[in-house]
C-alpha positions as CSV (number, residue, x, y, z in Angstrom):
1,M,39.0,38.6,-53.0
2,K,40.7,35.8,-51.0
3,H,38.7,34.1,-48.3
4,K,40.1,34.3,-44.8
5,Q,40.8,31.1,-42.8
6,C,38.9,30.8,-39.6
7,I,41.4,31.2,-36.7
8,F,39.7,28.6,-34.5
9,C,39.5,26.0,-37.4
10,S,43.2,26.5,-38.1
11,Q,44.1,25.9,-34.4
12,N,41.8,22.8,-34.2
13,A,40.0,24.4,-31.3
14,K,37.5,22.0,-29.7
15,Y,35.8,24.8,-27.7
16,I,36.2,28.5,-27.1
17,D,37.0,29.2,-23.4
18,Y,34.9,32.1,-21.9
19,K,37.7,32.6,-19.3
20,D,40.3,33.5,-21.9
21,V,39.5,37.2,-22.0
22,E,42.5,38.2,-24.1
23,T,41.3,36.0,-27.0
24,L,37.7,37.3,-26.7
25,R,38.8,40.9,-26.7
26,R,40.1,40.5,-30.3
27,F,36.6,39.9,-31.4
28,I,35.0,42.8,-29.6
29,S,34.8,46.4,-31.0
30,G,35.6,49.6,-29.1
31,Q,31.9,49.9,-28.3
32,V,32.1,46.4,-26.7
33,K,30.0,44.8,-29.5
34,I,30.8,41.5,-31.0
35,I,32.4,42.1,-34.4
36,D,30.8,40.8,-37.6
37,P,32.3,37.5,-38.9
38,R,32.9,39.1,-42.3
39,H,35.5,41.3,-40.7
40,T,37.1,38.7,-38.4
41,G,37.0,35.8,-40.8
42,V,35.5,33.4,-38.3
43,C,33.3,30.6,-39.7
44,A,29.6,30.3,-38.7
45,K,30.1,27.4,-36.3
46,H,32.8,29.2,-34.3
47,Q,31.0,32.6,-34.5
48,R,28.1,31.0,-32.6
49,R,30.5,29.5,-30.0
50,L,32.3,32.8,-29.8
51,A,29.1,34.8,-29.1
52,T,28.2,32.3,-26.4
53,A,31.6,32.6,-24.8
54,V,31.4,36.4,-24.9
55,K,28.0,36.4,-23.3
56,R,29.1,34.1,-20.6
57,A,32.2,36.2,-19.8
58,R,29.9,39.3,-19.6
59,L,27.5,37.6,-17.2
60,I,30.3,36.7,-14.7
61,G,32.0,40.0,-15.0
62,L,35.1,39.3,-17.1
63,L,33.9,41.5,-19.9
64,P,31.8,44.7,-19.8
65,F,28.4,45.0,-21.3
66,V,28.8,48.6,-22.2
67,R,31.7,51.1,-22.7
68,K,32.4,53.5,-19.9
């Protein structure tokens, strides 16, 4: 099986912006859970930063905590 390239590493992303909701929605499931990095292909460093960005976006109301 071929290893996926991390999206953020390939874009040379310095940080993941919590205000960029469209990017964050790609890494959230239908139940509004953060998707496992094995399915998305994100490396460990960027998975930690992604989780922090999603949590920040939830706190200020850009993303929901639960599905309606």
